[in-house]
SELUM-464987 format. One line per field, with one value per residue (C-alpha): residue number from 1; x, y, z; residue in one letter. Coordinates in pm, 1 decimal, padded with zeros to 6 digits, m for minus. Example, Ala and Ser with C-alpha at 12.3 -4.5 7.8 and 13.67 -1.06 7.14 Angstrom:
2
i = 1	2
xx = 01230.0	01367.0
yy = m00450.0	m00106.0
zz = 00780.0	00714.0
aa = A	S
***
This chain:
465
i = 1	2	3	4	5	6	7	8	9	10	11	12	13	14	15	16	17	18	19	20	21	22	23	24	25	26	27	28	29	30	31	32	33	34	35	36	37	38	39	40	41	42	43	44	45	46	47	48	49	50	51	52	53	54	55	56	57	58	59	60	61	62	63	64	65	66	67	68	69	70	71	72	73	74	75	76	77	78	79	80	81	82	83	84	85	86	87	88	89	90	91	92	93	94	95	96	97	98	99	100	101	102	103	104	105	106	107	108	109	110	111	112	113	114	115	116	117	118	119	120	121	122	123	124	125	126	127	128	129	130	131	132	133	134	135	136	137	138	139	140	141	142	143	144	145	146	147	148	149	150	151	152	153	154	155	156	157	158	159	160	161	162	163	164	165	166	167	168	169	170	171	172	173	174	175	176	177	178	179	180	181	182	183	184	185	186	187	188	189	190	191	192	193	194	195	196	197	198	199	200	201	202	203	204	205	206	207	208	209	210	211	212	213	214	215	216	217	218	219	220	221	222	223	224	225	226	227	228	229	230	231	232	233	234	235	236	237	238	239	240	241	242	243	244	245	246	247	248	249	250	251	252	253	254	255	256	257	258	259	260	261	262	263	264	265	266	267	268	269	270	271	272	273	274	275	276	277	278	279	280	281	282	283	284	285	286	287	288	289	290	291	292	293	294	295	296	297	298	299	300	301	302	303	304	305	306	307	308	309	310	311	312	313	314	315	316	317	318	319	320	321	322	323	324	325	326	327	328	329	330	331	332	333	334	335	336	337	338	339	340	341	342	343	344	345	346	347	348	349	350	351	352	353	354	355	356	357	358	359	360	361	362	363	364	365	366	367	368	369	370	371	372	373	374	375	376	377	378	379	380	381	382	383	384	385	386	387	388	389	390	391	392	393	394	395	396	397	398	399	400	401	402	403	404	405	406	407	408	409	410	411	412	413	414	415	416	417	418	419	420	421	422	423	424	425	426	427	428	429	430	431	432	433	434	435	436	437	438	439	440	441	442	443	444	445	446	447	448	449	450	451	452	453	454	455	456	457	458	459	460	461	462	463	464	465
xx = 07684.8	07773.7	07572.7	07837.7	08140.7	08353.9	08252.5	08344.1	08687.2	08756.6	08661.6	08889.8	09179.2	09131.6	09072.4	09361.6	09137.5	09368.4	09104.8	08760.6	08532.5	08249.8	08001.9	07715.0	07448.9	07412.4	07083.1	07127.5	07171.3	07548.5	07784.0	08067.7	08321.5	08588.3	08858.8	09024.9	09329.0	09216.6	09468.4	09322.3	08964.5	08841.0	08514.7	08493.8	08497.3	08190.9	08010.8	08099.9	08134.4	08332.7	08283.1	08192.7	08087.6	07710.7	07701.9	07889.4	07622.9	07348.8	07198.9	07329.5	07443.4	07813.9	07759.5	07657.1	07755.4	07920.9	07761.4	07850.4	07862.8	07795.4	07826.1	07538.7	07699.6	07455.4	07533.9	07898.6	08024.1	08361.1	08432.2	08547.0	08656.8	08946.8	09308.7	09357.9	09125.5	08849.3	08541.4	08270.4	07986.8	07683.2	07648.5	07371.0	07387.1	07371.9	07373.1	07722.4	07624.0	07471.6	07591.0	07303.8	07044.5	06978.1	06961.5	06593.5	06676.6	06887.4	06730.7	06791.1	06602.1	06319.8	06275.6	06278.6	05999.7	05797.5	05821.7	05715.1	05426.6	05299.3	05317.8	05139.6	04827.1	04771.4	04693.6	05035.0	05340.9	05570.3	05612.1	05841.3	05985.8	06134.7	06322.8	06446.3	06782.4	06832.6	07156.5	07371.0	07729.1	07948.9	08303.7	08366.6	08182.2	08309.4	08114.9	08176.6	07952.8	08147.9	08055.4	08170.2	08132.5	07928.5	07919.1	07846.0	08029.1	07939.9	08126.5	07908.7	08067.3	08164.0	08162.0	08529.4	08475.3	08133.6	08035.2	07684.5	07519.1	07445.5	07083.0	06890.6	06828.1	06507.9	06511.1	06760.8	06519.7	06656.9	06874.4	07090.0	07453.5	07620.2	07392.8	07414.2	07771.3	07735.7	07648.3	07988.0	07990.0	07663.1	07778.5	08095.7	07904.0	07646.2	07922.5	08048.7	07698.0	07638.0	07969.0	07836.7	07532.7	07274.2	07027.6	06973.9	06664.8	06799.7	06972.5	06941.0	07001.2	06732.9	06563.6	06823.1	07058.0	07368.9	07436.4	07127.4	07121.6	06888.3	06935.3	06651.7	06695.9	06479.5	06220.1	06323.3	06215.3	06244.9	06560.5	06745.1	06645.6	06757.4	07094.6	07117.9	07033.2	07333.9	07552.7	07432.3	07499.4	07847.5	07920.1	07794.7	08008.6	08321.0	08291.5	08254.9	08556.6	08759.3	08687.1	08774.4	08404.2	08172.7	07820.2	07533.9	07189.7	07105.6	06733.2	06777.8	07136.2	07055.0	06796.7	06580.4	06666.2	06478.0	06557.4	06663.8	06381.1	06385.3	06060.9	05948.5	05726.3	05519.9	05403.9	05269.7	05182.1	05013.2	05081.8	05225.2	04910.0	04931.0	04712.8	04725.3	04554.0	04180.7	04075.0	03746.8	03912.4	04041.4	04351.2	04329.9	04403.7	04242.6	04075.3	04376.4	04602.0	04374.0	04371.8	04752.4	04776.5	04528.4	04749.0	05050.1	04861.8	04684.1	05019.7	05219.9	05296.9	05453.8	05624.9	05798.0	06007.6	06175.2	06122.1	06219.7	06439.1	06649.7	06590.5	06692.3	06417.7	06149.5	06326.4	06254.5	05887.7	05766.1	05545.6	05677.5	05951.8	05754.1	05798.0	05463.9	05312.4	04969.1	04886.4	04669.5	04691.0	04630.1	04689.2	05008.3	05026.6	05373.9	05236.3	05061.2	05232.0	05125.0	05131.2	04987.4	05198.2	04965.7	05196.4	05191.8	04892.3	04938.4	04839.6	05203.9	05317.1	05041.0	05194.4	05194.1	05471.9	05529.1	05701.1	05757.8	06060.3	06423.4	06758.4	06878.3	06774.7	06806.9	06664.2	06582.7	06366.5	06214.9	06097.5	05987.7	05777.6	05613.0	05527.3	05377.8	05165.5	05039.1	04955.8	04759.1	04563.8	04474.8	04370.6	04175.3	03900.1	03931.4	03619.5	03781.8	03935.5	03786.8	03996.5	04308.4	04184.1	04185.8	04263.6	04313.3	04497.5	04820.6	04803.0	05057.9	04795.3	04528.5	04476.8	04389.0	04442.0	04412.5	04099.7	03938.7	04006.7	04331.7	04586.7	04929.3	05265.4	05460.8	05617.0	05930.0	06114.9	05960.8	05611.1	05723.2	05869.0	05551.6	05340.4	05541.6	05504.9	05126.2	05094.9	05327.1	05112.3	05093.6	05472.8	05470.9	05223.3	05379.5	05666.8	05826.2	05955.6	06081.0	05932.4	06274.2	06390.2	06082.6	06130.9	06498.0	06425.3	06157.3	06389.9	06678.2	06464.4	06315.2	06665.2	06788.9	06490.9	06606.1	06910.8	07035.2	07301.4	07195.9	07194.8	07295.6	06929.1	06865.8	07099.9	06940.3	06596.5	06657.7	06992.5	06823.8	06535.1
yy = 05605.5	05817.1	06033.1	06067.7	05883.0	06189.4	06165.5	05794.1	05861.1	06130.3	05892.2	05619.3	05861.2	06035.5	05710.4	05525.1	05250.2	04991.4	04775.7	04833.0	04530.6	04493.2	04234.4	04091.4	03832.2	03529.6	03358.1	03121.3	03402.7	03387.5	03681.0	03682.6	03965.4	04148.4	04343.5	04659.9	04827.3	05153.0	05355.5	05220.5	05330.3	05612.8	05793.8	05621.0	05282.3	05379.0	05514.2	05242.7	04942.8	04621.3	04333.1	03987.7	03641.8	03625.5	03249.2	03195.4	03397.1	03176.3	03449.3	03385.6	03104.4	03073.7	03173.4	03526.6	03569.2	03911.0	04148.2	04467.2	04514.5	04868.2	04958.7	05114.9	05417.8	05422.9	05058.3	05111.5	04974.8	04924.9	04552.7	04426.2	04085.8	04192.0	04215.6	04546.9	04851.1	04763.9	04947.5	04719.8	04804.3	04600.4	04591.3	04567.7	04394.4	04572.7	04449.9	04439.8	04587.3	04889.4	04952.3	05194.9	04915.1	04722.2	04344.2	04253.4	03932.6	04100.9	03987.4	04332.0	04494.2	04240.4	04336.5	04706.8	04643.3	04437.2	04716.8	04976.5	04752.7	04734.1	05112.2	05155.2	04996.7	05334.7	05199.8	05253.2	05472.7	05254.4	04877.1	04750.0	04402.8	04246.6	03922.1	03678.4	03508.5	03158.5	02963.8	02698.8	02742.3	02432.3	02368.6	02160.2	01990.9	01729.1	01570.1	01354.4	01197.5	00965.3	00649.9	00415.9	00623.8	00912.1	01072.1	01386.5	01443.6	01747.5	01857.4	02097.1	02377.8	02255.7	01886.8	01848.1	01960.1	01855.1	02053.6	01931.7	02237.9	02093.5	02157.8	01891.8	01893.6	02100.6	02280.4	02567.3	02850.6	03170.8	02961.0	03169.3	03114.7	02873.5	02666.0	02947.1	02897.9	03156.0	03472.6	03631.7	03508.6	03690.9	04002.1	04020.9	03945.1	04214.1	04469.0	04390.5	04406.5	04747.7	04864.9	04747.0	04974.8	04717.8	04817.0	04522.7	04449.5	04162.6	03824.4	03501.4	03127.4	02949.6	02619.0	02394.0	02287.2	02218.3	02586.4	02732.1	03112.6	03390.5	03756.7	04000.9	04343.3	04653.0	04683.0	04841.6	04881.8	04568.0	04655.2	04762.2	04440.7	04221.6	04400.5	04355.6	03987.1	03940.0	04134.0	03922.2	03594.5	03721.6	03845.6	03534.2	03299.3	03514.5	03594.9	03222.9	03145.4	03410.8	03225.0	02881.3	02790.2	02721.8	02856.0	02742.2	02873.2	02527.8	02467.5	02131.0	02047.5	01812.4	01533.5	01561.2	01928.0	02239.4	02372.9	02722.6	02946.9	03284.2	03429.3	03756.9	04009.9	04266.1	04616.0	04891.2	05258.8	05534.3	05891.1	05752.7	05554.8	05171.7	05014.6	04660.5	04766.2	04751.9	04705.9	04545.0	04287.3	03940.7	03975.9	04351.2	04315.9	04516.5	04362.5	04477.0	04270.1	03965.7	03996.6	04022.5	03711.6	03528.1	03600.7	03457.1	03139.4	03097.7	03109.8	02931.0	02638.1	02858.2	03072.8	02762.7	02740.8	03068.4	03059.3	02692.1	02630.8	02335.5	01964.1	02013.0	02276.3	02008.7	01819.8	02131.2	02166.6	01875.0	01861.5	01905.6	02165.7	02494.0	02490.3	02505.2	02241.1	02399.8	02711.7	02882.2	03189.6	03217.9	03437.9	03354.5	03010.0	02893.7	02587.4	02809.9	02936.6	03291.1	03392.6	03715.7	03801.6	03823.1	04064.7	04321.9	04516.7	04883.4	05002.0	05081.7	04733.9	04546.6	04296.2	03935.9	03687.8	03440.7	03145.7	02896.4	03052.6	02960.0	03114.4	02856.6	03084.6	03440.6	03697.3	03947.3	03686.0	03566.7	03918.2	03998.0	03680.9	03735.7	04096.5	03996.9	03725.0	03978.7	04224.6	03957.6	03886.4	04254.3	04292.2	03968.5	03877.9	03510.3	03293.8	03035.9	03274.3	03086.2	02784.8	02966.9	03049.6	03170.5	02826.8	02775.0	02495.6	02305.0	02195.8	01921.4	01748.4	01753.8	01445.9	01440.1	01813.3	01795.8	01579.3	01848.5	02120.7	02256.6	02341.7	02191.7	02334.0	02132.4	01815.1	01836.8	02054.7	01886.4	01971.0	02331.3	02358.5	02213.6	02455.5	02749.5	02615.1	02605.4	02933.3	03218.3	03481.8	03680.6	03715.6	03848.3	04127.3	04468.4	04291.6	04228.6	03874.3	03816.9	03503.8	03357.8	03387.2	03191.3	02929.7	02885.5	02864.1	02597.9	02394.5	02422.8	02327.5	02024.7	01904.8	01971.3	01787.0	01450.7	01344.3	01017.8	00940.9	00690.5	00849.4	00695.1	00667.4	00453.1	00191.7	00214.4	00144.1	m00072.8	m00255.7	m00565.8	m00567.2
zz = m07180.4	m07486.5	m07722.5	m07996.4	m08129.4	m08052.7	m07687.2	m07683.3	m07838.6	m07580.5	m07296.5	m07435.2	m07450.6	m07116.2	m06924.4	m07090.1	m07226.6	m07382.4	m07553.7	m07699.6	m07726.7	m07978.2	m07841.6	m08045.7	m07966.9	m08194.3	m08272.3	m07974.7	m07723.2	m07679.6	m07703.6	m07953.6	m07961.7	m08156.4	m07971.6	m08103.2	m07943.6	m07783.7	m07983.5	m08311.1	m08246.0	m08467.0	m08523.3	m08860.9	m08685.5	m08483.3	m08788.0	m09041.1	m08808.7	m08848.8	m09089.4	m08955.7	m09076.0	m09025.2	m09082.9	m08756.4	m08574.9	m08723.6	m08943.3	m09295.9	m09522.5	m09601.8	m09964.8	m09867.2	m09505.0	m09483.0	m09232.2	m09045.8	m08668.7	m08546.3	m08177.4	m07987.3	m07821.0	m07528.5	m07443.1	m07342.5	m07010.9	m06846.5	m06859.7	m06517.1	m06649.2	m06871.7	m06756.2	m06937.2	m06908.2	m07155.8	m07276.7	m07419.5	m07658.9	m07755.3	m08132.8	m08389.9	m08728.2	m09063.1	m09421.4	m09571.3	m09908.6	m09733.9	m09381.5	m09328.0	m09361.4	m09038.0	m09071.6	m09028.7	m08841.9	m08573.1	m08239.5	m08092.7	m08382.4	m08351.1	m07984.8	m08076.6	m08328.1	m08078.0	m07820.0	m08076.4	m08182.4	m07823.6	m07787.5	m08122.2	m07970.2	m07803.6	m07456.9	m07297.2	m07331.0	m07119.9	m07091.4	m06814.3	m06766.7	m06455.9	m06526.5	m06262.2	m06314.1	m06172.4	m06210.8	m06045.3	m05930.7	m05893.9	m05783.4	m06095.1	m06377.8	m06623.1	m06905.6	m07210.1	m07470.1	m07696.7	m07894.2	m07614.0	m07298.4	m07165.2	m06823.4	m06623.3	m06295.4	m06085.7	m05774.5	m05573.8	m05375.6	m05027.5	m05125.0	m05030.8	m04668.2	m04542.1	m04233.6	m04157.9	m04313.7	m04657.3	m04762.4	m04952.5	m05325.2	m05294.8	m04959.5	m04979.9	m05068.4	m04912.1	m04679.8	m04447.9	m04355.4	m04290.3	m04517.2	m04773.8	m04887.4	m05163.7	m04971.1	m05028.3	m05389.4	m05461.8	m05278.7	m05488.5	m05807.2	m05724.3	m05684.6	m06036.3	m06184.4	m06028.9	m06178.0	m06516.1	m06477.2	m06364.5	m06091.1	m05856.3	m05650.2	m05437.3	m05449.2	m05248.9	m05248.6	m05451.2	m05364.7	m05529.4	m05249.4	m05464.6	m05534.5	m05704.2	m05683.4	m05793.8	m05885.2	m05945.9	m06101.0	m06096.2	m06374.8	m06703.2	m07063.9	m07278.6	m07473.6	m07158.6	m06982.2	m07272.9	m07281.0	m06904.1	m06941.9	m07166.0	m06922.3	m06631.2	m06812.3	m06902.4	m06549.2	m06368.8	m06576.5	m06563.4	m06193.1	m06117.7	m06335.5	m06151.4	m05825.8	m05972.6	m05994.7	m06286.2	m06340.7	m06563.3	m06661.3	m06804.6	m06739.1	m06563.4	m06470.4	m06179.0	m06171.4	m05860.0	m05796.3	m05915.0	m06260.9	m06361.7	m06478.4	m06647.2	m06509.8	m06668.0	m06484.4	m06678.0	m06581.6	m06808.4	m06766.3	m06961.6	m06857.1	m06535.3	m06452.1	m06431.7	m06700.1	m06559.1	m06233.5	m06156.6	m05795.9	m05908.1	m06133.5	m06051.3	m05828.8	m05888.5	m06261.0	m06540.1	m06843.0	m07047.6	m06822.2	m06846.0	m07226.1	m07233.9	m07013.3	m07234.7	m07535.3	m07354.1	m07265.4	m07598.5	m07779.2	m07507.3	m07736.8	m08002.7	m07738.6	m07603.8	m07920.8	m07813.3	m07436.0	m07393.8	m07698.2	m07577.9	m07531.8	m07169.5	m07121.0	m07098.7	m06822.2	m06611.8	m06711.9	m06500.2	m06192.0	m05841.4	m05890.1	m05910.2	m06289.1	m06473.1	m06697.9	m06754.9	m06957.3	m06694.1	m06470.6	m06098.8	m05794.5	m05603.9	m05765.7	m05867.1	m06047.6	m06305.9	m06622.6	m06528.8	m06162.6	m06024.0	m05716.5	m05416.3	m05235.9	m05521.0	m05390.9	m05485.4	m05834.6	m05919.2	m05813.2	m05997.5	m06236.7	m06358.4	m06422.2	m06705.8	m06535.9	m06817.1	m06990.1	m06927.6	m07022.4	m07276.4	m07561.0	m07682.5	m07435.2	m07712.8	m07887.4	m07558.5	m07470.1	m07826.1	m07859.1	m07519.1	m07604.1	m07939.2	m07777.4	m07524.2	m07800.7	m07983.8	m07667.6	m07630.7	m07995.0	m08039.2	m07799.3	m07705.0	m07718.2	m07487.7	m07236.1	m06940.8	m07042.6	m06920.3	m06572.5	m06316.4	m06175.5	m05803.8	m05626.9	m05685.5	m06048.6	m05983.6	m05765.9	m06037.1	m06249.1	m06618.2	m06670.2	m07047.8	m07035.9	m06823.8	m07081.2	m06939.5	m07206.4	m07133.3	m07229.7	m07488.0	m07350.4	m07564.1	m07812.7	m08116.4	m07995.3	m07939.7	m08290.4	m08441.3	m08236.0	m08370.1	m08723.0	m08682.1	m08491.4	m08588.5	m08758.3	m08432.6	m08440.3	m08795.9	m08723.0	m08785.6	m08966.1	m08626.5	m08683.7	m09040.3	m09196.0	m09280.0	m08918.0	m08806.0	m09078.7	m08995.7	m08622.7	m08672.0	m08891.6	m08644.3	m08344.2	m08522.6	m08601.2	m08247.2	m08097.1	m08235.7	m08034.2	m08179.8	m07920.6	m07652.3	m07306.2	m06973.8	m06876.0	m07185.8	m07042.7	m06700.2	m06841.6	m07144.4	m07123.9	m06981.8	m07227.8
aa = X	X	X	X	X	X	X	X	X	X	X	X	X	X	X	X	X	X	X	X	X	X	X	X	X	X	X	X	X	X	X	X	X	X	X	X	X	X	X	X	X	X	X	X	X	X	X	X	X	X	X	X	X	X	X	X	X	X	X	X	X	X	X	X	X	X	X	X	X	X	X	X	X	X	X	X	X	X	X	X	X	X	X	X	X	X	X	X	X	X	X	X	X	X	X	X	X	X	X	X	X	X	X	X	X	X	X	X	X	X	X	X	X	X	X	X	X	X	X	X	X	X	X	X	X	X	X	X	X	X	X	X	X	X	X	X	X	X	X	X	X	X	X	X	X	X	X	X	X	X	X	X	X	X	X	X	X	X	X	X	X	X	X	X	X	X	X	X	X	X	X	X	X	X	X	X	X	X	X	X	X	X	X	X	X	X	X	X	X	X	X	X	X	X	X	X	X	X	X	X	X	X	X	X	X	X	X	X	X	X	X	X	X	X	X	X	X	X	X	X	X	X	X	X	X	X	X	X	X	X	X	X	X	X	X	X	X	X	X	X	X	X	X	X	X	X	X	X	X	X	X	X	X	X	X	X	X	X	X	X	X	X	X	X	X	X	X	X	X	X	X	X	X	X	X	X	X	X	X	X	X	X	X	X	X	X	X	X	X	X	X	X	X	X	X	X	X	X	X	X	X	X	X	X	X	X	X	X	X	X	X	X	X	X	X	X	X	X	X	X	X	X	X	X	X	X	X	X	X	X	X	X	X	X	X	X	X	X	X	X	X	X	X	X	X	X	X	X	X	X	X	X	X	X	X	X	X	X	X	X	X	X	X	X	X	X	X	X	X	X	X	X	X	X	X	X	X	X	X	X	X	X	X	X	X	X	X	X	X	X	X	X	X	X	X	X	X	X	X	X	X	X	X	X	X	X	X	X	X	X	X	X	X	X	X	X	X	X	X	X	X	X	X	X	X	X	X	X	X	X	X	X	X	X	X	X	X	X	X	X	X	X	X	X	X	X	X	X	X	X	X	X	X	X	X	X	X	X	X	X	X	X	X	X	X
***
């Protein structure tokens, strides 16, 4: 939005901006913010930044936690969810003892490095990503997990006034009105997203009957799409709150209904020519594309620690809900971890989609890890490439997948953390992922994987043992 701090100051003054918001993404993929009165903003503030406690972002220990937040001038957007006129900036982290030194563990910086690493291979001058955003919207949700009681109670939209147009748990895909009770919600939300500078492709009701929705945006470069991902998460939750609703990107909020994925499509060009297209290749894909896909699938276990970083993630990755369980690729197959869209026929449209990831983690680290896995696939010829496909047919109908040589995705978060521990050198190539960030992430995920509290299902299965 701006090219200089002077330009930003002038905009704040001429547009009577009353508050300026500095937003920064923590290690878990959640925005935190600091608000400055518009009249207090100076050019020095943009150049020197603001101090913050890095331990509360998950980046530093408390003994040496001081860090600097510096706004990215080009990231500015007018925030539609503040009562007063507010201009928001996405920030990057810098070391406190030298505010000119970027913090090497900043997820935004890691994604920048991953993108540069891909371009350094010399086969492409532009990598484009196209994420899909799935989420549920409810009228109300209540939950508690104490020593003597635990419960979750969800009130879906429309539950108070049943009208006979309630879709089932799994059959609301692109449902039209009146079954689609969220058409006007998505239209209003889309208007706000466009105001925030996000280019939308389309939106529709997803398969989950109790209020599952999907938004797709136009393709963009990785850093732009990660910034947009944070904006979309922020906008969805706040727009729902404004309408006395509640929204969640939780991978599996409802048993028996589809989970929320965070599918990521990939396209790449060199001199304007698509490098993933080859009319003579499988599904019209080039060998470069197949190698990239092979890298994704070969490292899918380690990727899961970033792409599926919650205990709840693995309640989604089960058969029967169009969420993959097998690390294979296939044409038009939604049961495969990588799907090649059958309707993307022209060279410019040619792409593939990684379907395993969800939005419970940090989008900068999701994109960076996927890019690095793809790079590794391009650079290192795989001796077992045939193991990853192409595989035809509904994989949920196949028995004994692993016994027949099919690699499965991790079954839980502990397996994912252990996979990352055993396989992370590809992420450290080009000094993209700092070793300490990987070590800390593995440690945190191993700890998170062991939930000691008994769950309601434990009583259902074992109370009468």
